[in-house]
N, CA, C and O of each residue as an XYZ file, in Angstrom:
908
protein
N     -28.148      4.546      4.821
C     -26.777      4.690      4.231
C     -25.740      4.741      5.328
O     -25.931      5.449      6.317
N     -24.692      4.043      5.192
C     -23.631      4.028      6.202
C     -22.961      5.410      6.244
O     -22.627      6.002      5.218
N     -22.782      5.896      7.490
C     -22.090      7.165      7.669
C     -20.600      6.977      7.477
O     -20.029      5.929      7.779
N     -19.975      8.065      6.947
C     -18.540      8.058      6.791
C     -17.821      8.062      8.139
O     -18.456      8.149      9.190
N     -16.480      7.967      8.097
C     -15.709      7.671      9.293
C     -15.688      8.745     10.379
O     -15.879      8.454     11.560
N     -15.454      9.989      9.963
C     -15.273     11.066     10.950
C     -16.557     11.480     11.625
O     -17.647     11.075     11.220
N     -16.421     12.297     12.668
C     -17.572     12.879     13.373
C     -17.424     14.379     13.387
O     -16.365     14.910     13.720
N     -18.506     15.066     13.019
C     -18.541     16.522     12.938
C     -19.385     17.036     14.077
O     -20.581     16.757     14.163
N     -18.732     17.813     14.975
C     -19.398     18.381     16.144
C     -19.644     19.851     15.951
O     -18.781     20.587     15.472
N     -20.849     20.279     16.332
C     -21.144     21.695     16.470
C     -21.118     22.035     17.938
O     -21.914     21.501     18.711
N     -20.217     22.915     18.341
C     -20.040     23.150     19.794
C     -20.263     24.664     20.102
O     -19.504     25.532     19.672
N     -21.320     24.911     20.852
C     -21.546     26.279     21.309
C     -20.709     26.558     22.546
O     -20.759     25.804     23.518
N     -19.953     27.622     22.511
C     -19.046     27.981     23.627
C     -19.643     29.028     24.545
O     -18.966     29.521     25.447
N     -20.926     29.378     24.322
C     -21.611     30.369     25.147
C     -21.425     31.787     24.609
O     -20.751     31.989     23.599
N     -22.033     32.777     25.294
C     -22.082     34.115     24.786
C     -20.808     34.945     24.932
O     -20.675     35.979     24.278
N     -19.880     34.518     25.768
C     -18.694     35.325     25.936
C     -17.990     35.131     27.251
O     -16.761     35.085     27.301
N     -18.761     35.016     28.330
C     -18.209     34.776     29.664
C     -17.626     33.351     29.678
O     -18.358     32.381     29.484
N     -16.322     33.228     29.905
C     -15.678     31.913     29.862
C     -16.276     30.905     30.815
O     -16.131     29.701     30.605
N     -16.956     31.371     31.876
C     -17.530     30.460     32.881
C     -18.855     29.887     32.377
O     -19.427     29.012     33.027
N     -19.359     30.364     31.228
C     -20.647     29.892     30.751
C     -20.495     28.802     29.642
O     -21.480     28.442     28.997
N     -19.305     28.302     29.435
C     -19.144     27.180     28.535
C     -19.571     25.942     29.311
O     -19.305     25.852     30.509
N     -20.240     24.966     28.644
C     -20.750     23.795     29.316
C     -19.705     22.713     29.520
O     -18.684     22.663     28.835
N     -19.988     21.863     30.469
C     -19.068     20.757     30.743
C     -18.917     19.842     29.502
O     -17.829     19.361     29.187
N     -20.071     19.622     28.808
C     -20.017     18.757     27.622
C     -19.184     19.429     26.538
O     -18.449     18.735     25.835
N     -19.261     20.729     26.372
C     -18.450     21.421     25.373
C     -16.971     21.209     25.679
O     -16.178     20.916     24.784
N     -16.603     21.362     26.975
C     -15.240     21.163     27.381
C     -14.743     19.750     27.055
O     -13.631     19.557     26.561
N     -15.609     18.766     27.350
C     -15.226     17.363     27.096
C     -14.984     17.134     25.627
O     -14.026     16.455     25.259
N     -15.842     17.691     24.765
C     -15.692     17.466     23.316
C     -14.428     18.175     22.824
O     -13.667     17.607     22.040
N     -14.197     19.422     23.283
C     -13.019     20.118     22.851
C     -11.737     19.434     23.232
O     -10.739     19.516     22.516
N     -11.762     18.757     24.364
C     -10.539     18.022     24.795
C     -10.317     16.741     24.041
O      -9.217     16.188     24.064
N     -11.393     16.235     23.340
C     -11.302     14.915     22.721
C     -11.113     14.952     21.194
O     -10.705     13.950     20.607
N     -11.400     16.076     20.553
C     -11.401     16.073     19.073
C      -9.980     16.280     18.539
O      -9.077     16.740     19.238
N      -9.835     15.916     17.270
C      -8.518     16.106     16.591
C      -8.351     17.486     16.057
O      -7.246     18.028     16.069
N      -9.459     18.094     15.570
C      -9.421     19.384     14.915
C     -10.486     20.307     15.505
O     -11.615     19.876     15.741
N     -10.136     21.569     15.745
C     -11.113     22.565     16.140
C     -11.134     23.607     15.034
O     -10.121     24.226     14.708
N     -12.357     23.782     14.454
C     -12.547     24.767     13.344
C     -13.198     25.995     13.906
O     -14.254     25.891     14.530
N     -12.600     27.182     13.708
C     -13.110     28.434     14.179
C     -13.496     29.342     13.005
O     -12.650     29.641     12.163
N     -14.734     29.778     12.934
C     -15.099     30.741     11.887
C     -14.308     32.013     12.050
O     -14.182     32.533     13.159
N     -13.771     32.522     10.951
C     -12.888     33.681     10.986
C     -13.423     34.860     11.723
O     -12.716     35.465     12.529
N     -14.653     35.204     11.468
C     -15.239     36.446     12.042
C     -15.392     36.323     13.564
O     -15.477     37.333     14.263
N     -15.426     35.092     14.070
C     -15.594     34.911     15.507
C     -14.335     34.334     16.141
O     -14.314     34.052     17.339
N     -13.281     34.156     15.336
C     -12.101     33.391     15.791
C     -11.538     33.927     17.096
O     -11.292     33.156     18.024
N     -11.331     35.234     17.183
C     -10.638     35.802     18.324
C     -11.511     35.657     19.571
O     -10.981     35.616     20.681
N     -12.823     35.581     19.418
C     -13.722     35.530     20.573
C     -13.959     34.059     20.961
O     -13.585     33.614     22.046
N     -14.588     33.328     20.041
C     -14.926     31.907     20.405
C     -13.682     31.072     20.687
O     -13.708     30.194     21.549
N     -12.606     31.335     19.977
C     -11.417     30.552     20.196
C     -10.755     30.893     21.565
O     -10.181     30.025     22.224
N     -10.852     32.137     21.951
C     -10.304     32.524     23.256
C     -11.001     31.771     24.369
O     -10.372     31.366     25.347
N     -12.316     31.583     24.217
C     -13.085     30.836     25.229
C     -12.670     29.360     25.196
O     -12.492     28.729     26.238
N     -12.523     28.835     24.000
C     -12.252     27.394     23.833
C     -10.849     27.024     24.091
O     -10.581     25.891     24.490
N      -9.910     27.940     23.880
C      -8.467     27.633     23.838
C      -7.968     26.849     25.050
O      -7.180     25.923     24.861
N      -8.372     27.158     26.275
C      -7.835     26.441     27.424
C      -8.124     24.900     27.366
O      -7.457     24.120     28.045
N      -9.101     24.494     26.566
C      -9.529     23.111     26.554
C      -9.115     22.354     25.304
O      -9.269     21.135     25.231
N      -8.590     23.076     24.321
C      -8.283     22.477     23.017
C      -6.985     21.642     23.092
O      -5.942     22.145     23.508
N      -7.065     20.370     22.688
C      -5.915     19.485     22.660
C      -5.423     19.262     21.240
O      -4.249     18.948     21.044
N      -6.295     19.418     20.236
C      -5.931     19.148     18.876
C      -5.475     20.389     18.123
O      -5.160     21.412     18.732
N      -5.439     20.293     16.761
C      -5.065     21.395     15.925
C      -6.225     22.346     15.716
O      -7.386     21.956     15.831
N      -5.905     23.608     15.406
C      -6.903     24.626     15.152
C      -6.823     25.082     13.720
O      -5.731     25.334     13.211
N      -7.967     25.195     13.051
C      -7.955     25.733     11.679
C      -9.004     26.888     11.637
O      -9.984     26.887     12.382
N      -8.761     27.830     10.770
C      -9.681     28.973     10.589
C     -10.486     28.796      9.310
O      -9.932     28.501      8.251
N     -11.758     28.972      9.416
C     -12.652     28.969      8.243
C     -13.121     30.369      7.898
O     -13.400     31.152      8.807
N     -13.217     30.711      6.645
C     -13.628     32.038      6.218
C     -15.089     32.035      5.821
O     -15.520     31.279      4.952
N     -15.857     32.924      6.499
C     -17.234     33.171      6.147
C     -17.377     34.678      5.937
O     -17.911     35.367      6.806
N     -16.921     35.195      4.821
C     -16.957     36.652      4.607
C     -18.378     37.204      4.760
O     -19.332     36.633      4.231
N     -18.510     38.321      5.490
C     -19.787     38.953      5.720
C     -20.324     39.592      4.452
O     -19.555     40.132      3.656
N     -21.594     39.540      4.262
C     -22.256     40.261      3.146
C     -22.170     39.595      1.774
O     -22.653     40.147      0.785
N     -21.563     38.421      1.712
C     -21.507     37.756      0.407
C     -22.857     37.166      0.052
O     -23.618     36.740      0.921
N     -23.145     37.148     -1.263
C     -24.384     36.466     -1.682
C     -24.107     35.791     -3.016
O     -23.071     36.025     -3.638
N     -25.036     34.957     -3.446
C     -24.893     34.309     -4.742
C     -23.658     33.486     -4.873
O     -23.305     32.727     -3.971
N     -22.959     33.634     -6.050
C     -21.828     32.793     -6.412
C     -20.694     32.934     -5.403
O     -20.093     31.925     -5.034
N     -20.379     34.131     -4.947
C     -19.268     34.353     -4.022
C     -19.506     33.614     -2.725
O     -18.595     32.982     -2.190
N     -20.708     33.687     -2.223
C     -21.054     32.963     -0.987
C     -20.898     31.480     -1.156
O     -20.353     30.799     -0.288
N     -21.382     30.968     -2.292
C     -21.279     29.524     -2.550
C     -19.825     29.051     -2.644
O     -19.471     27.967     -2.178
N     -19.000     29.895     -3.258
C     -17.591     29.537     -3.350
C     -16.932     29.460     -1.969
O     -16.135     28.557     -1.715
N     -17.260     30.402     -1.076
C     -16.696     30.351      0.273
C     -17.185     29.105      0.989
O     -16.394     28.453      1.669
N     -18.451     28.748      0.865
C     -18.987     27.556      1.506
C     -18.352     26.301      0.912
O     -18.009     25.362      1.631
N     -18.202     26.302     -0.413
C     -17.559     25.145     -1.089
C     -16.155     24.908     -0.524
O     -15.785     23.772     -0.229
N     -15.383     25.975     -0.377
C     -14.026     25.836      0.138
C     -14.026     25.320      1.600
O     -13.222     24.452      1.939
N     -14.900     25.836      2.446
C     -14.952     25.360      3.794
C     -15.390     23.877      3.870
O     -14.901     23.107      4.697
N     -16.309     23.519      2.994
C     -16.746     22.109      2.937
C     -15.558     21.218      2.522
O     -15.334     20.149      3.090
N     -14.794     21.699      1.499
C     -13.669     20.896      1.033
C     -12.675     20.643      2.162
O     -12.198     19.519      2.321
N     -12.356     21.672      2.947
C     -11.412     21.527      4.041
C     -11.947     20.579      5.092
O     -11.250     19.657      5.516
N     -13.176     20.801      5.512
C     -13.723     19.946      6.604
C     -13.929     18.526      6.129
O     -13.676     17.581      6.876
N     -14.390     18.355      4.878
C     -14.625     17.022      4.350
C     -13.293     16.207      4.302
O     -13.290     14.997      4.530
N     -12.202     16.882      4.010
C     -10.930     16.189      3.979
C     -10.575     15.574      5.296
O     -10.153     14.420      5.358
N     -10.744     16.343      6.366
C     -10.435     15.823      7.706
C     -11.397     14.673      8.096
O     -10.989     13.632      8.611
N     -12.668     14.919      7.826
C     -13.696     13.921      8.227
C     -13.526     12.626      7.467
O     -13.670     11.541      8.029
N     -13.212     12.747      6.160
C     -13.012     11.511      5.342
C     -11.812     10.716      5.845
O     -11.744      9.502      5.657
N     -10.877     11.396      6.478
C      -9.694     10.716      7.031
C      -9.970     10.148      8.459
O      -9.063      9.673      9.143
N     -11.245     10.219      8.867
C     -11.636      9.665     10.157
C     -11.411     10.571     11.352
O     -11.503     10.123     12.494
N     -11.118     11.835     11.104
C     -10.875     12.756     12.211
C     -12.181     13.220     12.881
O     -13.243     13.257     12.261
N     -12.059     13.567     14.160
C     -13.165     14.197     14.878
C     -12.926     15.679     14.806
O     -11.865     16.172     15.190
N     -13.936     16.403     14.301
C     -13.772     17.832     14.054
C     -14.867     18.597     14.820
O     -16.052     18.292     14.684
N     -14.461     19.586     15.621
C     -15.414     20.436     16.321
C     -15.439     21.815     15.700
O     -14.419     22.497     15.610
N     -16.628     22.212     15.272
C     -16.851     23.575     14.747
C     -17.372     24.416     15.899
O     -18.498     24.207     16.350
N     -16.575     25.367     16.387
C     -16.969     26.162     17.529
C     -17.701     27.433     17.086
O     -17.406     28.003     16.036
N     -18.662     27.862     17.911
C     -19.415     29.021     17.615
C     -19.835     29.705     18.875
O     -20.124     29.043     19.871
N     -19.880     31.029     18.863
C     -20.412     31.790     19.983
C     -21.875     31.439     20.150
O     -22.567     31.140     19.177
N     -22.349     31.477     21.407
C     -23.748     31.181     21.653
C     -24.078     29.708     21.407
O     -23.412     28.817     21.934
N     -25.105     29.465     20.609
C     -25.647     28.121     20.349
C     -25.477     27.811     18.885
O     -25.795     28.649     18.041
N     -24.974     26.603     18.547
C     -24.741     26.268     17.132
C     -25.959     26.149     16.259
O     -25.833     26.115     15.035
N     -27.168     26.082     16.861
C     -28.378     25.939     16.100
C     -29.208     27.216     16.057
O     -30.357     27.208     15.616
N     -28.597     28.342     16.532
C     -29.331     29.603     16.557
C     -28.488     30.656     15.838
O     -27.497     31.136     16.390
N     -28.868     31.016     14.621
C     -28.152     32.009     13.801
C     -26.645     31.733     13.775
O     -25.845     32.629     14.043
N     -26.266     30.514     13.457
C     -24.874     30.118     13.454
C     -24.473     29.654     12.042
O     -25.275     29.075     11.309
N     -23.230     29.923     11.691
C     -22.676     29.448     10.434
C     -22.511     27.937     10.400
O     -22.344     27.338      9.338
N     -22.560     27.325     11.597
C     -22.408     25.848     11.688
C     -23.543     25.187     10.853
O     -23.303     24.182     10.185
N     -24.730     25.727     10.891
C     -25.847     25.075     10.192
C     -25.574     24.880      8.707
O     -25.973     23.866      8.133
N     -24.886     25.857      8.066
C     -24.604     25.760      6.639
C     -23.699     24.541      6.366
O     -23.879     23.821      5.384
N     -22.739     24.341      7.252
C     -21.778     23.246      7.022
C     -22.382     21.909      7.401
O     -22.092     20.896      6.765
N     -23.234     21.894      8.450
C     -23.869     20.655      8.844
C     -24.732     20.080      7.721
O     -24.753     18.867      7.511
N     -25.445     20.950      7.000
C     -26.273     20.529      5.869
C     -25.403     19.920      4.761
O     -25.781     18.935      4.127
N     -24.267     20.511      4.552
C     -23.405     20.001      3.465
C     -22.655     18.718      3.839
O     -22.257     17.939      2.974
N     -22.475     18.519      5.139
C     -21.677     17.368      5.593
C     -22.525     16.318      6.287
O     -22.036     15.587      7.148
N     -23.843     16.240      5.901
C     -24.698     15.348      6.586
C     -24.469     13.836      6.293
O     -25.105     12.980      6.909
N     -23.561     13.529      5.355
C     -23.192     12.140      5.112
C     -22.221     11.664      6.161
O     -21.879     10.482      6.188
N     -21.758     12.563      7.039
C     -20.942     12.143      8.178
C     -21.810     12.198      9.441
O     -22.866     12.829      9.476
N     -21.310     11.500     10.488
C     -21.967     11.554     11.760
C     -21.892     12.960     12.322
O     -20.812     13.552     12.331
N     -23.003     13.517     12.791
C     -23.028     14.887     13.336
C     -23.553     14.857     14.760
O     -24.579     14.236     15.039
N     -22.850     15.525     15.655
C     -23.290     15.673     17.024
C     -23.295     17.178     17.364
O     -22.406     17.919     16.943
N     -24.299     17.610     18.124
C     -24.401     19.054     18.437
C     -24.431     19.234     19.929
O     -25.190     18.579     20.643
N     -23.571     20.154     20.396
C     -23.500     20.485     21.782
C     -24.097     21.913     21.953
O     -23.469     22.889     21.544
N     -25.263     22.031     22.534
C     -25.886     23.335     22.620
C     -25.131     24.265     23.539
O     -24.420     23.803     24.431
N     -25.266     25.558     23.345
C     -24.623     26.538     24.176
C     -25.601     27.625     24.627
O     -26.669     27.793     24.039
N     -25.239     28.332     25.636
C     -26.087     29.460     26.139
C     -26.009     30.576     25.082
O     -24.923     31.014     24.703
N     -27.184     31.022     24.617
C     -27.172     32.063     23.572
C     -27.117     33.476     24.191
O     -27.254     33.655     25.401
N     -26.918     34.434     23.336
C     -26.659     35.814     23.773
C     -27.883     36.425     24.446
O     -27.736     37.177     25.410
N     -29.059     36.127     23.973
C     -30.262     36.773     24.560
C     -30.610     36.187     25.929
O     -31.121     36.894     26.798
N     -30.336     34.918     26.117
C     -30.537     34.323     27.439
C     -29.573     34.911     28.449
O     -29.956     35.223     29.577
N     -28.291     35.067     28.035
C     -27.312     35.650     28.906
C     -27.625     37.124     29.210
O     -27.443     37.585     30.337
N     -28.093     37.847     28.203
C     -28.431     39.241     28.371
C     -29.590     39.401     29.343
O     -29.565     40.265     30.219
N     -30.616     38.551     29.181
C     -31.764     38.603     30.081
C     -31.339     38.354     31.520
O     -31.830     39.011     32.438
N     -30.424     37.404     31.720
C     -29.920     37.107     33.036
C     -29.160     38.311     33.645
O     -29.322     38.660     34.814
N     -28.320     38.923     32.775
C     -27.520     40.068     33.256
C     -28.451     41.259     33.619
O     -28.194     41.994     34.573
N     -29.507     41.419     32.850
C     -30.455     42.517     33.121
C     -31.478     42.152     34.150
O     -32.247     43.012     34.580
N     -31.517     40.898     34.566
C     -32.531     40.402     35.507
C     -33.933     40.674     34.971
O     -34.841     41.094     35.689
N     -34.057     40.415     33.688
C     -35.300     40.727     32.943
C     -35.830     39.454     32.279
O     -35.216     38.961     31.333
N     -36.986     38.898     32.767
C     -37.514     37.681     32.119
C     -37.799     37.890     30.660
O     -38.371     38.909     30.274
N     -37.395     36.907     29.819
C     -37.703     37.023     28.390
C     -39.200     36.827     28.176
O     -39.776     37.486     27.311
N     -39.839     35.957     28.922
C     -41.282     35.744     28.807
C     -41.749     35.080     30.074
O     -40.996     34.358     30.727
N     -43.008     35.328     30.425
C     -43.590     34.742     31.624
C     -44.943     34.129     31.295
O     -45.656     34.596     30.407
N     -45.292     33.041     32.053
C     -46.593     32.431     31.853
C     -46.764     31.941     30.412
O     -45.930     31.217     29.869
N     -47.888     32.370     29.817
C     -48.152     32.009     28.422
C     -47.860     33.127     27.441
O     -48.400     33.149     26.335
N     -47.012     34.048     27.840
C     -46.636     35.151     26.938
C     -45.890     34.631     25.711
O     -45.265     33.570     25.739
N     -45.975     35.411     24.640
C     -45.286     35.069     23.437
C     -43.926     35.708     23.376
O     -43.688     36.727     24.023
N     -43.026     35.124     22.606
C     -41.632     35.590     22.475
C     -41.163     35.424     21.059
O     -41.329     34.353     20.476
N     -40.570     36.471     20.478
C     -39.983     36.380     19.153
C     -38.573     36.885     19.167
O     -38.259     37.848     19.865
N     -37.711     36.243     18.400
C     -36.340     36.689     18.193
C     -36.152     36.968     16.696
O     -36.385     36.085     15.870
N     -35.728     38.199     16.341
C     -35.685     38.556     14.953
C     -34.495     39.481     14.631
O     -34.184     40.381     15.411
N     -33.849     39.264     13.511
C     -32.742     40.172     13.106
C     -33.293     41.530     12.736
O     -34.343     41.637     12.104
N     -32.582     42.561     13.131
C     -33.063     43.945     12.871
C     -33.021     44.292     11.390
O     -33.616     45.289     10.979
N     -32.339     43.503     10.587
C     -32.315     43.799      9.141
C     -33.686     43.624      8.500
O     -33.917     44.139      7.406
N     -34.595     42.915      9.152
C     -35.933     42.670      8.614
C     -36.912     43.646      9.264
O     -37.814     43.228      9.991
N     -36.738     44.959      9.004
C     -37.524     45.961      9.662
C     -38.997     45.890      9.394
O     -39.797     46.100     10.306
N     -39.382     45.602      8.178
C     -40.824     45.574      7.820
C     -41.458     44.391      8.600
O     -42.575     44.501      9.107
N     -40.736     43.287      8.681
C     -41.281     42.130      9.411
C     -41.294     42.415     10.916
O     -42.214     41.999     11.620
N     -40.289     43.114     11.398
C     -40.238     43.481     12.832
C     -41.449     44.324     13.173
O     -42.044     44.151     14.237
N     -41.819     45.220     12.302
C     -43.014     46.058     12.536
C     -44.249     45.229     12.775
O     -45.043     45.534     13.664
N     -44.423     44.170     11.982
C     -45.565     43.287     12.096
C     -45.448     42.417     13.360
O     -46.440     42.167     14.045
N     -44.233     41.968     13.652
C     -44.032     41.118     14.841
C     -44.382     41.879     16.104
O     -44.939     41.283     17.026
N     -44.085     43.162     16.193
C     -44.358     43.920     17.361
C     -45.863     44.079     17.591
O     -46.281     44.360     18.714
N     -46.678     43.906     16.560
C     -48.124     43.943     16.727
C     -48.655     42.638     17.282
O     -49.756     42.616     17.833
N     -47.911     41.548     17.156
C     -48.436     40.230     17.483
C     -47.798     39.603     18.772
O     -48.408     38.759     19.430
N     -46.600     40.029     19.090
C     -45.882     39.424     20.206
C     -45.751     40.377     21.370
O     -45.714     41.596     21.206
N     -45.681     39.771     22.586
C     -45.573     40.585     23.822
C     -44.123     40.825     24.218
O     -43.824     41.786     24.928
N     -43.218     39.955     23.763
C     -41.828     40.061     24.072
C     -41.019     39.849     22.789
O     -41.208     38.844     22.103
N     -40.142     40.764     22.464
C     -39.391     40.677     21.206
C     -37.913     40.981     21.507
O     -37.573     41.952     22.182
N     -37.059     40.102     20.973
C     -35.607     40.348     21.011
C     -35.143     40.700     19.625
O     -35.305     39.924     18.683
N     -34.562     41.878     19.504
C     -33.977     42.299     18.205
C     -32.503     42.126     18.270
O     -31.828     42.735     19.100
N     -31.977     41.271     17.371
C     -30.523     41.004     17.291
C     -29.983     41.674     16.009
O     -30.724     42.158     15.154
N     -28.643     41.665     15.942
C     -27.995     42.245     14.778
C     -28.459     43.673     14.540
O     -28.851     44.050     13.436
N     -28.399     44.460     15.621
C     -28.995     45.835     15.602
C     -28.011     46.932     15.275
O     -28.388     48.097     15.145
N     -26.719     46.556     15.139
C     -25.664     47.544     15.006
C     -25.909     48.625     13.969
O     -25.666     49.804     14.226
N     -26.394     48.224     12.790
C     -26.639     49.208     11.693
C     -28.027     49.767     11.695
O     -28.353     50.581     10.831
N     -28.880     49.362     12.645
C     -30.282     49.784     12.657
C     -30.765     50.232     13.993
O     -31.966     50.234     14.264
N     -29.806     50.627     14.861
C     -30.143     50.828     16.304
C     -31.243     51.843     16.489
O     -32.273     51.530     17.086
N     -31.053     53.054     15.993
C     -32.020     54.095     16.248
C     -33.409     53.739     15.670
O     -34.439     54.031     16.278
N     -33.412     53.113     14.503
C     -34.634     52.747     13.852
C     -35.423     51.700     14.672
O     -36.645     51.773     14.802
N     -34.681     50.741     15.209
C     -35.337     49.669     16.006
C     -35.850     50.267     17.301
O     -36.986     49.996     17.690
N     -35.057     51.063     17.969
C     -35.477     51.679     19.225
C     -36.699     52.515     19.062
O     -37.620     52.443     19.876
N     -36.729     53.327     18.003
C     -37.896     54.177     17.735
C     -39.154     53.381     17.450
O     -40.254     53.764     17.846
N     -38.973     52.262     16.753
C     -40.103     51.369     16.421
C     -40.649     50.735     17.674
O     -41.864     50.648     17.848
N     -39.766     50.287     18.556
C     -40.181     49.755     19.836
C     -41.054     50.749     20.602
O     -42.119     50.407     21.116
N     -40.566     51.991     20.658
C     -41.291     53.054     21.394
C     -42.627     53.329     20.738
O     -43.633     53.460     21.436
N     -42.669     53.420     19.419
C     -43.893     53.668     18.688
C     -44.960     52.577     18.956
O     -46.155     52.865     19.021
N     -44.508     51.353     19.103
C     -45.423     50.205     19.284
C     -45.786     49.921     20.718
O     -46.465     48.937     21.010
N     -45.332     50.788     21.627
C     -45.666     50.649     23.029
C     -44.841     49.638     23.806
O     -45.342     48.996     24.729
N     -43.580     49.498     23.432
C     -42.686     48.601     24.115
C     -41.676     49.424     24.944
O     -41.237     50.484     24.497
N     -41.315     48.958     26.115
C     -40.146     49.450     26.766
C     -39.014     48.489     26.456
O     -39.263     47.310     26.203
N     -37.784     48.960     26.470
C     -36.712     48.089     26.009
C     -35.444     48.235     26.900
O     -35.232     49.231     27.591
N     -34.655     47.199     26.826
C     -33.358     47.177     27.540
C     -32.259     46.787     26.517
O     -32.482     45.956     25.637
N     -31.117     47.387     26.655
C     -30.020     47.211     25.758
C     -28.916     46.371     26.373
O     -28.498     46.610     27.506
N     -28.446     45.389     25.623
C     -27.293     44.595     26.051
C     -26.195     44.735     24.980
O     -26.434     44.486     23.798
N     -25.010     45.132     25.408
C     -23.890     45.294     24.472
C     -22.726     44.431     25.013
O     -22.340     44.560     26.175
N     -22.187     43.571     24.175
C     -20.998     42.761     24.528
C     -21.185     42.000     25.842
O     -20.321     42.030     26.718
N     -22.333     41.314     25.965
C     -22.634     40.605     27.189
C     -21.565     39.517     27.475
O     -21.291     38.656     26.640
N     -20.984     39.593     28.672
C     -19.966     38.664     29.050
C     -18.558     39.008     28.555
O     -17.610     38.273     28.830
N     -18.419     40.117     27.830
C     -17.118     40.520     27.268
C     -16.660     41.796     27.946
O     -17.409     42.458     28.665
N     -15.392     42.118     27.686
C     -14.870     43.420     28.130
C     -15.653     44.528     27.488
O     -15.984     44.455     26.305
N     -15.958     45.567     28.259
C     -16.729     46.705     27.751
C     -18.192     46.446     27.721
O     -18.896     47.113     26.964
N     -18.701     45.534     28.482
C     -20.121     45.156     28.515
C     -20.989     46.307     28.998
O     -20.608     47.061     29.893
N     -22.164     46.428     28.389
C     -23.167     47.423     28.801
C     -24.461     46.641     28.954
O     -24.805     45.824     28.100
N     -25.183     46.896     30.054
C     -26.520     46.363     30.288
C     -27.343     47.480     30.929
O     -27.112     47.861     32.077
N     -28.305     47.996     30.167
C     -28.998     49.202     30.647
C     -30.451     49.216     30.242
O     -30.847     48.672     29.211
N     -31.259     49.880     31.117
C     -32.686     50.094     30.810
C     -32.899     51.508     30.276
O     -34.028     51.996     30.219
N     -31.806     52.158     29.886
C     -31.858     53.472     29.273
C     -31.223     53.439     27.883
O     -30.224     54.119     27.647
N     -31.781     52.669     26.976
C     -31.166     52.504     25.674
C     -31.129     53.797     24.837
O     -30.320     53.942     23.921
N     -32.034     54.730     25.184
C     -32.076     55.995     24.442
C     -30.776     56.781     24.588
O     -30.488     57.645     23.760
N     -30.015     56.507     25.587
C     -28.712     57.210     25.811
C     -27.737     56.914     24.681
O     -26.775     57.659     24.496
N     -27.962     55.838     23.915
C     -27.033     55.436     22.883
C     -27.547     55.749     21.469
O     -26.971     55.299     20.478
N     -28.613     56.509     21.391
C     -29.102     56.940     20.070
C     -28.052     57.779     19.370
O     -27.341     58.559     20.003
N     -27.961     57.612     18.062
C     -26.993     58.374     17.323
C     -25.582     57.818     17.356
O     -24.660     58.378     16.763
N     -25.429     56.690     18.071
C     -24.091     56.081     18.150
C     -24.082     54.732     17.416
O     -25.118     54.092     17.236
N     -22.927     54.342     17.017
C     -22.747     53.031     16.374
C     -22.508     51.995     17.495
O     -21.422     51.919     18.071
N     -23.521     51.228     17.772
C     -23.350     50.187     18.849
C     -22.610     49.004     18.313
O     -22.598     48.746     17.109
N     -21.989     48.282     19.218
C     -21.170     47.130     18.851
C     -21.952     46.073     18.145
O     -23.162     45.959     18.340
N     -21.262     45.261     17.292
C     -21.903     44.162     16.594
C     -22.568     43.213     17.588
O     -23.643     42.689     17.295
N     -21.971     42.976     18.742
C     -22.524     42.060     19.734
C     -23.498     42.801     20.649
O     -23.289     42.923     21.856
N     -24.550     43.280     20.035
C     -25.581     44.055     20.759
C     -26.958     43.542     20.443
O     -27.200     42.996     19.367
N     -27.870     43.720     21.394
C     -29.276     43.343     21.163
C     -30.194     44.182     22.048
O     -29.780     44.715     23.077
N     -31.445     44.283     21.619
C     -32.474     44.955     22.402
C     -33.525     43.948     22.815
O     -33.991     43.160     21.992
N     -33.899     43.967     24.067
C     -35.036     43.156     24.531
C     -36.205     44.120     24.734
O     -36.103     45.077     25.502
N     -37.298     43.865     24.049
C     -38.474     44.739     24.151
C     -39.625     44.008     24.798
O     -39.882     42.846     24.484
N     -40.324     44.678     25.705
C     -41.522     44.090     26.337
C     -42.667     45.094     26.211
O     -42.523     46.282     26.501
N     -43.794     44.574     25.771
C     -44.944     45.416     25.602
C     -45.439     45.934     26.984
O     -45.613     45.186     27.946
N     -45.648     47.249     27.003
C     -46.139     47.850     28.242
C     -47.544     47.393     28.548
O     -48.452     47.547     27.731
N     -47.722     46.824     29.741
C     -49.043     46.288     30.147
C     -49.947     47.410     30.540
O     -49.564     48.275     31.327
N     -51.158     47.415     30.000
C     -52.149     48.431     30.298
C     -52.954     48.124     31.513
O     -53.834     48.901     31.884
């Protein structure tokens, strides 16, 4: 089937440090007609992208916590807006923190707009940047590695039995629980908060933050203690 006129780009702008945006991302941002920024990330992702944006900027709403009909309505509206620009032959870049194919809202829209040409510009994700900041390898040799949202605690429990290296993301509401589970399963862990952003924390003493509400942009890297 012939693709429609416009091109839809998914552009990862990196984890937060403005110097970690790729040359290809910069080139695409300079060439597109429209830059679409998800509302919840707008102030962060757009601040990184802004120096390179030549076209117009629009904000898309992806309300947190929606499910069922409400979620579908929000996605329908975003699709309607993007489809209008693409049908008119515009080049549209959807920017996202980290990588557009890793826990990104871009994937929802790419599936709905697959009748248009789609190009994806990968970005450095948060856990790669955190590992670099901590100088802590995510995995070595033939070791296993898992990345899992902390909201899936029962699954995380099982993953810790099977994997040697585990990255827990989206830990803000589950911090103490995740940290205690890591300790119970024989893992030592490192905490990264706001990697590449103002107020960044990178520490091998994550227990110091127990009982506190850690930032949304936080993750724990756990490594099984070798016997």
